[in-house]
C-alpha positions, 0 to 999 in steps of 0.5 A, spaced: 585 016 740 590 014 745 591 017 752 598 020 751 594 025 745 590 027 750 590 035 753 590 036 761 587 043 762 590 047 768 587 054 767 584 058 762 586 066 761 581 071 762 580 075 756 583 082 758 589 078 761 590 076 753 588 083 750 593 087 755 598 082 757 599 075 753 598 078 745 602 084 747 608 080 750 608 074 744 608 080 739 614 083 743 618 077 743 617 075 735 620 082 734 625 082 739 627 074 738 625 073 731 619 068 729 621 061 731 615 057 728 613 062 721 607 057 720 604 057 727 605 065 727 601 065 721 595 061 724 596 065 731 595 072 727 589 070 723 586 067 729 588 070 736 581 073 737 577 066 734 570 066 736 569 060 741 576 060 743 580 061 749 587 061 751 589 056 756 595 054 760 596 046 760 600 040 764 605 038 761 604 034 754 604 026 755 607 026 747 608 031 742 602 034 740 601 038 733 597 044 731 590 042 728 589 036 733 581 035 734 579 033 740 571 030 741 570 029 749 571 033 755 571 031 762 573 033 769 579 029 772 582 028 779 589 026 780 590 025 772 585 020 772 578 022 768 572 022 772 567 017 768 561 021 770 563 027 767 565 026 760 561 030 755 561 030 748 565 037 745 568 038 739 574 042 739 581 044 735 587 047 737 588 053 733 596 053 736 600 053 742 604 057 745 611 055 747 614 058 754 621 054 752 624 061 751 620 067 751 612 065 749 611 065 742 606 061 737 609 054 736 607 048 731 606 043 737 606 042 744 612 038 746 612 032 750 614 033 757 613 041 757 608 045 760 605 050 755 599 054 753 594 053 747 589 057 744 583 052 743 576 053 739 570 049 741 565 048 735 559 049 739 561 055 744 566 054 750 563 048 755 560 051 761 565 046 765 570 050 763 568 056 767 564 052 772 571 048 774 577 051 772 582 056 774 581 062 771 588 065 770 587 073 772 594 075 772 601 072 772 604 068 775 599 063 776 599 057 781 595 051 778 590 048 783 587 041 783 582 042 779 583 039 771 579 038 765 581 034 760 580 034 753 581 027 749 
């Protein structure tokens, strides 16, 4: 996988915030403004509470990344550089992206150059590294700290 396909995670959304704020806002936006990406919306509806998954906010995408993108590794980052000693095997898959361009809605890709959110499922459970090292987003707005995790 090329470096351009990596996904740099800034924080994970607390499940209570997802249930009480994020999902209701997404649903409201889809009703009020229409569904921008019907395929992504359908996937979101079927998987919004998928097991072994979390919602994340991530750094700008270095390239367009499609839903369904799979990753095999996870690692800590410092100054956008992977820390080699932290690399672990971790099979994960992007269920869908949530665009923040207009009003948050399910999207078919992370657009190059944009900060967006995503729903990611982990094959063997959510890695401990995420809970130990990454910012938990418990309220909005949030402000990322220096810690990052990379899927690649």
